[in-house]
C-alpha positions, 0 to 999 in steps of 0.5 A: 165428788162423792164416794159410795160404799155398798153393804148388805149383800150376801147369800139368801134363799129364794123367797127371802129378803135382803136390805142393801145400803149405800153410804155416801160421803164427800159431796152434798148428798141431797142434790144427787139422783141415786140408783141401784144397778145390778150385773148378773153373771154374763149379762150387762149392767142394768138399772134396778131402781132409782130415786130423785132428790124429791124421792120420786122412784122408778123400778125395773119391771122385773122388781116392781112390787118386790124391791123398794128404794129409799133415801135418808138425806140426813144420813147420806144413805140410800137403801134397797129393800129386796123381798121375795128374792128369786135366783134370777136376782143373783148379781153384783149390785152397784150404787150410783150417784148422778149429777146430770146437769154437770155430767157427773156419775159415780159408782160404788165398788159393788156388793154380791147378792146370791139367791140360791137354795 
């Protein structure tokens, strides 16, 4: 069991930056693989970035070079630094925790990111 709460979303102009945070509680945070997903209006949910327990990262091609995922196990928090934001980045962003060996997956409530001039 793990509970996830996202924060940091909002309205930003194209080219701007936002930092999303996902705070976890209820389980041993370090054993989970963490990810950020997003769901643009009218589209399917997609993986944005992921980070393993040993801090190995993976990014969607659309955000490589612009977004950075990181984790602080002591704070039980995962971050998504988003730079050079584009209108197509507009979406609800969701935090996810996975324990693949046990078939567990948990989601946060989502936070809205809107990129518009």
